[in-house]
Biotite code that builds the C-alpha atoms (Angstrom):
import biotite.structure as struc

atoms = struc.array([
    struc.Atom([-1.503, 16.944, -17.205], chain_id="A", res_id=1, res_name="MET", atom_name="CA", element="C"),
    struc.Atom([-3.447, 13.837, -16.243], chain_id="A", res_id=2, res_name="ALA", atom_name="CA", element="C"),
    struc.Atom([-4.652, 12.834, -12.715], chain_id="A", res_id=3, res_name="ASN", atom_name="CA", element="C"),
    struc.Atom([-4.435, 16.306, -11.265], chain_id="A", res_id=4, res_name="VAL", atom_name="CA", element="C"),
    struc.Atom([-6.007, 16.562, -7.753], chain_id="A", res_id=5, res_name="VAL", atom_name="CA", element="C"),
    struc.Atom([-7.770, 19.855, -6.891], chain_id="A", res_id=6, res_name="GLY", atom_name="CA", element="C"),
    struc.Atom([-7.814, 20.723, -3.266], chain_id="A", res_id=7, res_name="ILE", atom_name="CA", element="C"),
    struc.Atom([-10.653, 23.137, -2.534], chain_id="A", res_id=8, res_name="VAL", atom_name="CA", element="C"),
    struc.Atom([-9.676, 26.220, -0.718], chain_id="A", res_id=9, res_name="ASN", atom_name="CA", element="C"),
    struc.Atom([-12.690, 27.933, 0.920], chain_id="A", res_id=10, res_name="TYR", atom_name="CA", element="C"),
    struc.Atom([-11.218, 29.641, 3.860], chain_id="A", res_id=11, res_name="GLY", atom_name="CA", element="C"),
    struc.Atom([-12.106, 27.066, 6.543], chain_id="A", res_id=12, res_name="ILE", atom_name="CA", element="C"),
    struc.Atom([-9.947, 24.217, 5.161], chain_id="A", res_id=13, res_name="ALA", atom_name="CA", element="C"),
    struc.Atom([-7.105, 24.420, 7.779], chain_id="A", res_id=14, res_name="GLY", atom_name="CA", element="C"),
    struc.Atom([-5.555, 21.149, 6.749], chain_id="A", res_id=15, res_name="ASN", atom_name="CA", element="C"),
    struc.Atom([-4.952, 22.272, 3.132], chain_id="A", res_id=16, res_name="LEU", atom_name="CA", element="C"),
    struc.Atom([-1.155, 22.095, 3.091], chain_id="A", res_id=17, res_name="HIS", atom_name="CA", element="C"),
    struc.Atom([-0.906, 18.726, 4.881], chain_id="A", res_id=18, res_name="SER", atom_name="CA", element="C"),
    struc.Atom([-3.269, 17.301, 2.429], chain_id="A", res_id=19, res_name="ILE", atom_name="CA", element="C"),
    struc.Atom([-1.326, 18.718, -0.501], chain_id="A", res_id=20, res_name="LYS", atom_name="CA", element="C"),
    struc.Atom([1.811, 17.130, 0.748], chain_id="A", res_id=21, res_name="LYS", atom_name="CA", element="C"),
    struc.Atom([0.222, 13.768, 1.517], chain_id="A", res_id=22, res_name="ALA", atom_name="CA", element="C"),
    struc.Atom([-1.408, 13.641, -1.953], chain_id="A", res_id=23, res_name="VAL", atom_name="CA", element="C"),
    struc.Atom([2.120, 14.458, -3.538], chain_id="A", res_id=24, res_name="GLU", atom_name="CA", element="C"),
    struc.Atom([3.594, 11.807, -1.483], chain_id="A", res_id=25, res_name="LYS", atom_name="CA", element="C"),
    struc.Atom([1.135, 9.298, -2.784], chain_id="A", res_id=26, res_name="ALA", atom_name="CA", element="C"),
    struc.Atom([2.221, 10.266, -6.378], chain_id="A", res_id=27, res_name="GLY", atom_name="CA", element="C"),
    struc.Atom([-0.475, 12.863, -7.212], chain_id="A", res_id=28, res_name="GLY", atom_name="CA", element="C"),
    struc.Atom([-0.146, 16.304, -8.759], chain_id="A", res_id=29, res_name="LYS", atom_name="CA", element="C"),
    struc.Atom([-2.078, 18.951, -6.964], chain_id="A", res_id=30, res_name="THR", atom_name="CA", element="C"),
    struc.Atom([-3.715, 22.324, -7.611], chain_id="A", res_id=31, res_name="ILE", atom_name="CA", element="C"),
    struc.Atom([-5.152, 24.464, -4.828], chain_id="A", res_id=32, res_name="ILE", atom_name="CA", element="C"),
    struc.Atom([-8.569, 25.518, -6.027], chain_id="A", res_id=33, res_name="ILE", atom_name="CA", element="C"),
    struc.Atom([-9.055, 29.233, -5.318], chain_id="A", res_id=34, res_name="ASN", atom_name="CA", element="C"),
    struc.Atom([-11.494, 30.267, -8.015], chain_id="A", res_id=35, res_name="LYS", atom_name="CA", element="C"),
    struc.Atom([-14.254, 28.776, -10.095], chain_id="A", res_id=36, res_name="SER", atom_name="CA", element="C"),
    struc.Atom([-12.125, 28.407, -13.296], chain_id="A", res_id=37, res_name="ASP", atom_name="CA", element="C"),
    struc.Atom([-9.790, 26.129, -11.449], chain_id="A", res_id=38, res_name="ASP", atom_name="CA", element="C"),
    struc.Atom([-12.346, 23.301, -11.261], chain_id="A", res_id=39, res_name="PHE", atom_name="CA", element="C"),
    struc.Atom([-11.794, 22.843, -15.039], chain_id="A", res_id=40, res_name="ASN", atom_name="CA", element="C"),
    struc.Atom([-8.102, 22.097, -14.552], chain_id="A", res_id=41, res_name="LYS", atom_name="CA", element="C"),
    struc.Atom([-8.464, 18.973, -12.307], chain_id="A", res_id=42, res_name="VAL", atom_name="CA", element="C"),
    struc.Atom([-9.311, 15.319, -12.688], chain_id="A", res_id=43, res_name="ASP", atom_name="CA", element="C"),
    struc.Atom([-10.518, 14.832, -9.060], chain_id="A", res_id=44, res_name="ARG", atom_name="CA", element="C"),
    struc.Atom([-11.369, 16.923, -6.059], chain_id="A", res_id=45, res_name="LEU", atom_name="CA", element="C"),
    struc.Atom([-10.499, 16.847, -2.420], chain_id="A", res_id=46, res_name="VAL", atom_name="CA", element="C"),
    struc.Atom([-12.711, 18.897, -0.019], chain_id="A", res_id=47, res_name="ILE", atom_name="CA", element="C"),
    struc.Atom([-10.873, 19.529, 3.233], chain_id="A", res_id=48, res_name="PRO", atom_name="CA", element="C"),
    struc.Atom([-12.474, 20.845, 6.335], chain_id="A", res_id=49, res_name="GLY", atom_name="CA", element="C"),
    struc.Atom([-11.756, 21.832, 9.804], chain_id="A", res_id=50, res_name="VAL", atom_name="CA", element="C"),
    struc.Atom([-14.385, 23.840, 11.884], chain_id="A", res_id=51, res_name="GLY", atom_name="CA", element="C"),
    struc.Atom([-18.170, 24.076, 11.861], chain_id="A", res_id=52, res_name="SER", atom_name="CA", element="C"),
    struc.Atom([-20.623, 22.838, 9.302], chain_id="A", res_id=53, res_name="PHE", atom_name="CA", element="C"),
    struc.Atom([-22.319, 26.257, 9.351], chain_id="A", res_id=54, res_name="LYS", atom_name="CA", element="C"),
    struc.Atom([-19.067, 28.233, 8.670], chain_id="A", res_id=55, res_name="SER", atom_name="CA", element="C"),
    struc.Atom([-18.066, 25.768, 6.007], chain_id="A", res_id=56, res_name="ALA", atom_name="CA", element="C"),
    struc.Atom([-21.335, 26.157, 3.973], chain_id="A", res_id=57, res_name="MET", atom_name="CA", element="C"),
    struc.Atom([-21.215, 29.862, 4.396], chain_id="A", res_id=58, res_name="SER", atom_name="CA", element="C"),
    struc.Atom([-17.662, 29.953, 2.967], chain_id="A", res_id=59, res_name="GLU", atom_name="CA", element="C"),
    struc.Atom([-18.574, 27.667, 0.122], chain_id="A", res_id=60, res_name="LEU", atom_name="CA", element="C"),
    struc.Atom([-21.565, 29.777, -0.858], chain_id="A", res_id=61, res_name="ASN", atom_name="CA", element="C"),
    struc.Atom([-19.664, 32.966, -0.527], chain_id="A", res_id=62, res_name="GLU", atom_name="CA", element="C"),
    struc.Atom([-16.931, 31.775, -3.055], chain_id="A", res_id=63, res_name="VAL", atom_name="CA", element="C"),
    struc.Atom([-19.574, 30.249, -5.273], chain_id="A", res_id=64, res_name="ASN", atom_name="CA", element="C"),
    struc.Atom([-18.180, 26.736, -5.063], chain_id="A", res_id=65, res_name="PHE", atom_name="CA", element="C"),
    struc.Atom([-21.307, 24.956, -4.086], chain_id="A", res_id=66, res_name="THR", atom_name="CA", element="C"),
    struc.Atom([-22.604, 24.353, -7.696], chain_id="A", res_id=67, res_name="ASN", atom_name="CA", element="C"),
    struc.Atom([-19.193, 23.554, -8.961], chain_id="A", res_id=68, res_name="GLN", atom_name="CA", element="C"),
    struc.Atom([-18.811, 20.720, -6.442], chain_id="A", res_id=69, res_name="ILE", atom_name="CA", element="C"),
    struc.Atom([-22.450, 19.444, -7.015], chain_id="A", res_id=70, res_name="ILE", atom_name="CA", element="C"),
    struc.Atom([-21.883, 19.170, -10.750], chain_id="A", res_id=71, res_name="ASN", atom_name="CA", element="C"),
    struc.Atom([-18.386, 17.798, -10.634], chain_id="A", res_id=72, res_name="PHE", atom_name="CA", element="C"),
    struc.Atom([-18.661, 14.386, -12.424], chain_id="A", res_id=73, res_name="ASP", atom_name="CA", element="C"),
    struc.Atom([-15.202, 12.996, -11.596], chain_id="A", res_id=74, res_name="LYS", atom_name="CA", element="C"),
    struc.Atom([-14.036, 11.490, -8.229], chain_id="A", res_id=75, res_name="PRO", atom_name="CA", element="C"),
    struc.Atom([-14.642, 13.718, -5.151], chain_id="A", res_id=76, res_name="VAL", atom_name="CA", element="C"),
    struc.Atom([-13.283, 13.041, -1.781], chain_id="A", res_id=77, res_name="LEU", atom_name="CA", element="C"),
    struc.Atom([-14.573, 14.885, 1.281], chain_id="A", res_id=78, res_name="GLY", atom_name="CA", element="C"),
    struc.Atom([-12.329, 14.806, 4.464], chain_id="A", res_id=79, res_name="ILE", atom_name="CA", element="C"),
    struc.Atom([-13.824, 15.086, 7.947], chain_id="A", res_id=80, res_name="CYS", atom_name="CA", element="C"),
    struc.Atom([-15.966, 18.269, 7.790], chain_id="A", res_id=81, res_name="LEU", atom_name="CA", element="C"),
    struc.Atom([-15.496, 17.930, 3.988], chain_id="A", res_id=82, res_name="GLY", atom_name="CA", element="C"),
    struc.Atom([-17.473, 14.760, 4.135], chain_id="A", res_id=83, res_name="MET", atom_name="CA", element="C"),
    struc.Atom([-19.988, 16.199, 6.386], chain_id="A", res_id=84, res_name="GLN", atom_name="CA", element="C"),
    struc.Atom([-21.028, 18.973, 3.995], chain_id="A", res_id=85, res_name="VAL", atom_name="CA", element="C"),
    struc.Atom([-21.861, 16.406, 1.339], chain_id="A", res_id=86, res_name="LEU", atom_name="CA", element="C"),
    struc.Atom([-24.996, 15.860, 3.557], chain_id="A", res_id=87, res_name="SER", atom_name="CA", element="C"),
    struc.Atom([-28.482, 17.355, 3.263], chain_id="A", res_id=88, res_name="ASP", atom_name="CA", element="C"),
    struc.Atom([-28.342, 19.138, 6.598], chain_id="A", res_id=89, res_name="PHE", atom_name="CA", element="C"),
    struc.Atom([-25.988, 19.851, 9.624], chain_id="A", res_id=90, res_name="GLY", atom_name="CA", element="C"),
    struc.Atom([-27.168, 20.718, 13.127], chain_id="A", res_id=91, res_name="PHE", atom_name="CA", element="C"),
    struc.Atom([-24.094, 22.560, 14.474], chain_id="A", res_id=92, res_name="GLU", atom_name="CA", element="C"),
    struc.Atom([-25.151, 26.076, 15.592], chain_id="A", res_id=93, res_name="TYR", atom_name="CA", element="C"),
    struc.Atom([-28.657, 25.587, 14.229], chain_id="A", res_id=94, res_name="GLY", atom_name="CA", element="C"),
    struc.Atom([-29.837, 23.814, 11.155], chain_id="A", res_id=95, res_name="LYS", atom_name="CA", element="C"),
    struc.Atom([-27.786, 24.533, 8.002], chain_id="A", res_id=96, res_name="THR", atom_name="CA", element="C"),
    struc.Atom([-28.418, 23.201, 4.496], chain_id="A", res_id=97, res_name="LYS", atom_name="CA", element="C"),
    struc.Atom([-25.517, 21.206, 3.046], chain_id="A", res_id=98, res_name="GLY", atom_name="CA", element="C"),
    struc.Atom([-24.642, 20.217, -0.463], chain_id="A", res_id=99, res_name="LEU", atom_name="CA", element="C"),
    struc.Atom([-27.378, 17.525, -0.544], chain_id="A", res_id=100, res_name="GLY", atom_name="CA", element="C"),
    struc.Atom([-25.157, 14.964, -2.425], chain_id="A", res_id=101, res_name="LEU", atom_name="CA", element="C"),
    struc.Atom([-25.943, 12.191, 0.057], chain_id="A", res_id=102, res_name="ILE", atom_name="CA", element="C"),
    struc.Atom([-29.019, 11.507, 1.997], chain_id="A", res_id=103, res_name="ASP", atom_name="CA", element="C"),
    struc.Atom([-27.777, 12.309, 5.472], chain_id="A", res_id=104, res_name="ALA", atom_name="CA", element="C"),
    struc.Atom([-27.766, 14.618, 8.470], chain_id="A", res_id=105, res_name="GLU", atom_name="CA", element="C"),
    struc.Atom([-24.856, 15.673, 10.697], chain_id="A", res_id=106, res_name="VAL", atom_name="CA", element="C"),
    struc.Atom([-25.404, 15.601, 14.500], chain_id="A", res_id=107, res_name="LYS", atom_name="CA", element="C"),
    struc.Atom([-23.487, 15.753, 17.663], chain_id="A", res_id=108, res_name="LEU", atom_name="CA", element="C"),
    struc.Atom([-21.938, 12.455, 18.694], chain_id="A", res_id=109, res_name="ILE", atom_name="CA", element="C"),
    struc.Atom([-23.812, 11.036, 21.724], chain_id="A", res_id=110, res_name="LYS", atom_name="CA", element="C"),
    struc.Atom([-21.583, 8.826, 23.862], chain_id="A", res_id=111, res_name="CYS", atom_name="CA", element="C"),
    struc.Atom([-20.376, 8.534, 27.469], chain_id="A", res_id=112, res_name="LYS", atom_name="CA", element="C"),
    struc.Atom([-16.741, 9.278, 26.627], chain_id="A", res_id=113, res_name="ASP", atom_name="CA", element="C"),
    struc.Atom([-14.995, 12.535, 25.926], chain_id="A", res_id=114, res_name="LYS", atom_name="CA", element="C"),
    struc.Atom([-16.110, 14.711, 22.852], chain_id="A", res_id=115, res_name="ILE", atom_name="CA", element="C"),
    struc.Atom([-14.425, 15.606, 20.630], chain_id="A", res_id=116, res_name="PRO", atom_name="CA", element="C"),
    struc.Atom([-13.325, 12.152, 19.734], chain_id="A", res_id=117, res_name="HIS", atom_name="CA", element="C"),
    struc.Atom([-9.550, 12.498, 19.030], chain_id="A", res_id=118, res_name="VAL", atom_name="CA", element="C"),
    struc.Atom([-6.996, 9.825, 18.177], chain_id="A", res_id=119, res_name="GLY", atom_name="CA", element="C"),
    struc.Atom([-6.532, 6.642, 16.185], chain_id="A", res_id=120, res_name="PHE", atom_name="CA", element="C"),
    struc.Atom([-9.362, 4.283, 15.499], chain_id="A", res_id=121, res_name="GLY", atom_name="CA", element="C"),
    struc.Atom([-9.868, 1.170, 13.468], chain_id="A", res_id=122, res_name="LYS", atom_name="CA", element="C"),
    struc.Atom([-12.166, 1.151, 10.419], chain_id="A", res_id=123, res_name="ILE", atom_name="CA", element="C"),
    struc.Atom([-14.510, -1.728, 9.897], chain_id="A", res_id=124, res_name="ASP", atom_name="CA", element="C"),
    struc.Atom([-15.161, -2.119, 6.185], chain_id="A", res_id=125, res_name="VAL", atom_name="CA", element="C"),
    struc.Atom([-18.678, -3.138, 5.407], chain_id="A", res_id=126, res_name="LEU", atom_name="CA", element="C"),
    struc.Atom([-18.728, -3.240, 1.711], chain_id="A", res_id=127, res_name="LYS", atom_name="CA", element="C"),
    struc.Atom([-16.173, -3.228, -1.093], chain_id="A", res_id=128, res_name="GLU", atom_name="CA", element="C"),
    struc.Atom([-14.690, 0.124, -2.170], chain_id="A", res_id=129, res_name="SER", atom_name="CA", element="C"),
    struc.Atom([-11.833, 0.868, -4.307], chain_id="A", res_id=130, res_name="LYS", atom_name="CA", element="C"),
    struc.Atom([-10.916, 3.916, -2.029], chain_id="A", res_id=131, res_name="LEU", atom_name="CA", element="C"),
    struc.Atom([-10.355, 1.551, 0.887], chain_id="A", res_id=132, res_name="LEU", atom_name="CA", element="C"),
    struc.Atom([-8.868, -1.363, -0.961], chain_id="A", res_id=133, res_name="SER", atom_name="CA", element="C"),
    struc.Atom([-6.181, -3.000, 1.085], chain_id="A", res_id=134, res_name="GLY", atom_name="CA", element="C"),
    struc.Atom([-6.961, -0.783, 4.120], chain_id="A", res_id=135, res_name="LEU", atom_name="CA", element="C"),
    struc.Atom([-9.476, -3.073, 5.925], chain_id="A", res_id=136, res_name="GLU", atom_name="CA", element="C"),
    struc.Atom([-9.011, -2.960, 9.694], chain_id="A", res_id=137, res_name="ASN", atom_name="CA", element="C"),
    struc.Atom([-6.362, -0.194, 9.340], chain_id="A", res_id=138, res_name="GLN", atom_name="CA", element="C"),
    struc.Atom([-6.225, 2.624, 11.914], chain_id="A", res_id=139, res_name="GLU", atom_name="CA", element="C"),
    struc.Atom([-6.888, 6.243, 11.007], chain_id="A", res_id=140, res_name="PHE", atom_name="CA", element="C"),
    struc.Atom([-6.690, 9.616, 12.831], chain_id="A", res_id=141, res_name="TYR", atom_name="CA", element="C"),
    struc.Atom([-9.923, 11.031, 13.986], chain_id="A", res_id=142, res_name="PHE", atom_name="CA", element="C"),
    struc.Atom([-10.713, 14.480, 15.406], chain_id="A", res_id=143, res_name="MET", atom_name="CA", element="C"),
    struc.Atom([-14.495, 15.456, 15.483], chain_id="A", res_id=144, res_name="HIS", atom_name="CA", element="C"),
    struc.Atom([-17.452, 16.115, 17.623], chain_id="A", res_id=145, res_name="SER", atom_name="CA", element="C"),
    struc.Atom([-20.119, 15.585, 14.997], chain_id="A", res_id=146, res_name="TYR", atom_name="CA", element="C"),
    struc.Atom([-21.076, 12.437, 13.007], chain_id="A", res_id=147, res_name="GLU", atom_name="CA", element="C"),
    struc.Atom([-22.891, 11.695, 9.761], chain_id="A", res_id=148, res_name="ILE", atom_name="CA", element="C"),
    struc.Atom([-26.176, 9.914, 10.081], chain_id="A", res_id=149, res_name="ILE", atom_name="CA", element="C"),
    struc.Atom([-26.650, 7.881, 6.902], chain_id="A", res_id=150, res_name="ASN", atom_name="CA", element="C"),
    struc.Atom([-28.085, 4.319, 6.306], chain_id="A", res_id=151, res_name="PHE", atom_name="CA", element="C"),
    struc.Atom([-27.626, 3.838, 2.516], chain_id="A", res_id=152, res_name="HIS", atom_name="CA", element="C"),
    struc.Atom([-24.129, 4.720, 1.414], chain_id="A", res_id=153, res_name="ASP", atom_name="CA", element="C"),
    struc.Atom([-22.008, 3.570, 4.418], chain_id="A", res_id=154, res_name="VAL", atom_name="CA", element="C"),
    struc.Atom([-18.612, 1.902, 3.373], chain_id="A", res_id=155, res_name="VAL", atom_name="CA", element="C"),
    struc.Atom([-17.078, 1.739, 6.817], chain_id="A", res_id=156, res_name="SER", atom_name="CA", element="C"),
    struc.Atom([-17.861, 2.234, 10.502], chain_id="A", res_id=157, res_name="THR", atom_name="CA", element="C"),
    struc.Atom([-15.706, 2.945, 13.478], chain_id="A", res_id=158, res_name="THR", atom_name="CA", element="C"),
    struc.Atom([-16.469, 2.348, 17.283], chain_id="A", res_id=159, res_name="THR", atom_name="CA", element="C"),
    struc.Atom([-15.519, 4.852, 19.923], chain_id="A", res_id=160, res_name="TYR", atom_name="CA", element="C"),
    struc.Atom([-16.588, 4.269, 23.564], chain_id="A", res_id=161, res_name="SER", atom_name="CA", element="C"),
    struc.Atom([-19.188, 1.596, 22.532], chain_id="A", res_id=162, res_name="ASN", atom_name="CA", element="C"),
    struc.Atom([-20.619, 4.063, 20.020], chain_id="A", res_id=163, res_name="HIS", atom_name="CA", element="C"),
    struc.Atom([-20.503, 3.049, 16.371], chain_id="A", res_id=164, res_name="THR", atom_name="CA", element="C"),
    struc.Atom([-20.453, 5.799, 13.809], chain_id="A", res_id=165, res_name="PHE", atom_name="CA", element="C"),
    struc.Atom([-20.028, 6.106, 10.088], chain_id="A", res_id=166, res_name="VAL", atom_name="CA", element="C"),
    struc.Atom([-16.383, 6.614, 9.120], chain_id="A", res_id=167, res_name="SER", atom_name="CA", element="C"),
    struc.Atom([-16.643, 6.475, 5.269], chain_id="A", res_id=168, res_name="SER", atom_name="CA", element="C"),
    struc.Atom([-19.284, 6.754, 2.708], chain_id="A", res_id=169, res_name="ILE", atom_name="CA", element="C"),
    struc.Atom([-19.608, 6.427, -1.115], chain_id="A", res_id=170, res_name="GLN", atom_name="CA", element="C"),
    struc.Atom([-22.345, 7.445, -3.501], chain_id="A", res_id=171, res_name="LYS", atom_name="CA", element="C"),
    struc.Atom([-21.650, 7.648, -7.232], chain_id="A", res_id=172, res_name="ASP", atom_name="CA", element="C"),
    struc.Atom([-18.398, 9.575, -7.724], chain_id="A", res_id=173, res_name="ASN", atom_name="CA", element="C"),
    struc.Atom([-18.568, 11.106, -4.236], chain_id="A", res_id=174, res_name="PHE", atom_name="CA", element="C"),
    struc.Atom([-16.560, 9.564, -1.396], chain_id="A", res_id=175, res_name="PHE", atom_name="CA", element="C"),
    struc.Atom([-16.127, 10.804, 2.221], chain_id="A", res_id=176, res_name="GLY", atom_name="CA", element="C"),
    struc.Atom([-14.064, 9.809, 5.141], chain_id="A", res_id=177, res_name="VAL", atom_name="CA", element="C"),
    struc.Atom([-14.631, 11.106, 8.713], chain_id="A", res_id=178, res_name="GLN", atom_name="CA", element="C"),
    struc.Atom([-10.994, 10.673, 9.668], chain_id="A", res_id=179, res_name="PHE", atom_name="CA", element="C"),
    struc.Atom([-7.944, 12.551, 8.446], chain_id="A", res_id=180, res_name="HIS", atom_name="CA", element="C"),
    struc.Atom([-5.843, 10.445, 6.014], chain_id="A", res_id=181, res_name="PRO", atom_name="CA", element="C"),
    struc.Atom([-3.158, 13.257, 5.901], chain_id="A", res_id=182, res_name="GLU", atom_name="CA", element="C"),
    struc.Atom([-2.598, 12.547, 9.469], chain_id="A", res_id=183, res_name="LYS", atom_name="CA", element="C"),
    struc.Atom([-2.790, 8.773, 9.356], chain_id="A", res_id=184, res_name="SER", atom_name="CA", element="C"),
    struc.Atom([0.812, 7.917, 8.390], chain_id="A", res_id=185, res_name="ARG", atom_name="CA", element="C"),
    struc.Atom([1.190, 5.098, 5.740], chain_id="A", res_id=186, res_name="SER", atom_name="CA", element="C"),
    struc.Atom([-2.434, 4.124, 5.834], chain_id="A", res_id=187, res_name="ALA", atom_name="CA", element="C"),
    struc.Atom([-3.481, 7.649, 4.898], chain_id="A", res_id=188, res_name="GLY", atom_name="CA", element="C"),
    struc.Atom([-0.941, 7.810, 2.051], chain_id="A", res_id=189, res_name="ILE", atom_name="CA", element="C"),
    struc.Atom([-2.228, 4.517, 0.791], chain_id="A", res_id=190, res_name="ASN", atom_name="CA", element="C"),
    struc.Atom([-5.664, 5.845, 0.741], chain_id="A", res_id=191, res_name="LEU", atom_name="CA", element="C"),
    struc.Atom([-4.609, 8.833, -1.278], chain_id="A", res_id=192, res_name="PHE", atom_name="CA", element="C"),
    struc.Atom([-2.972, 6.456, -3.711], chain_id="A", res_id=193, res_name="LYS", atom_name="CA", element="C"),
    struc.Atom([-6.206, 4.537, -4.062], chain_id="A", res_id=194, res_name="ASN", atom_name="CA", element="C"),
    struc.Atom([-8.010, 7.854, -4.703], chain_id="A", res_id=195, res_name="PHE", atom_name="CA", element="C"),
    struc.Atom([-5.568, 8.890, -7.414], chain_id="A", res_id=196, res_name="ILE", atom_name="CA", element="C"),
    struc.Atom([-6.085, 5.564, -9.052], chain_id="A", res_id=197, res_name="GLU", atom_name="CA", element="C"),
    struc.Atom([-9.880, 5.581, -9.125], chain_id="A", res_id=198, res_name="LEU", atom_name="CA", element="C"),
])
């Protein structure tokens, strides 16, 4: 079975089934990853995430998925909190060590408007990425109170209330999006199509 997308189930995922449906709508085959052996059955990974950085890392460590993700050498896509945990540290409920796959920290959004930032926002693509091919200036659905602070691996930014934040990153085989493609209508389906074709 080629091109199987593994969706990492680590208790805090929340948006697991909507991601599964969206990936399948984009033409992918999916497996929910519930145990370490499942990582060997897939060609790419999606790390979902809804909730806090601290809880997410606690869950990933508890089910022994951290090393599996760090050593996965095929395409990996982190969604929202799933992107944030790729960072070195998160500062939600204290300082928590992340997966350390990108040189970044996750901090509370500081802007004059309402937090969490919820709703559709346009992405401004700063450098070429196969993941965002054909999706330049598209709108995606956001729901977050924290942002990733990174200066090296930024693929796109988004502006909310005069505050510009990182909305997608890429380093080696690791990709991350701050928005929820599974809630972003046709733009999100097309992003999953790009991910399947990487």
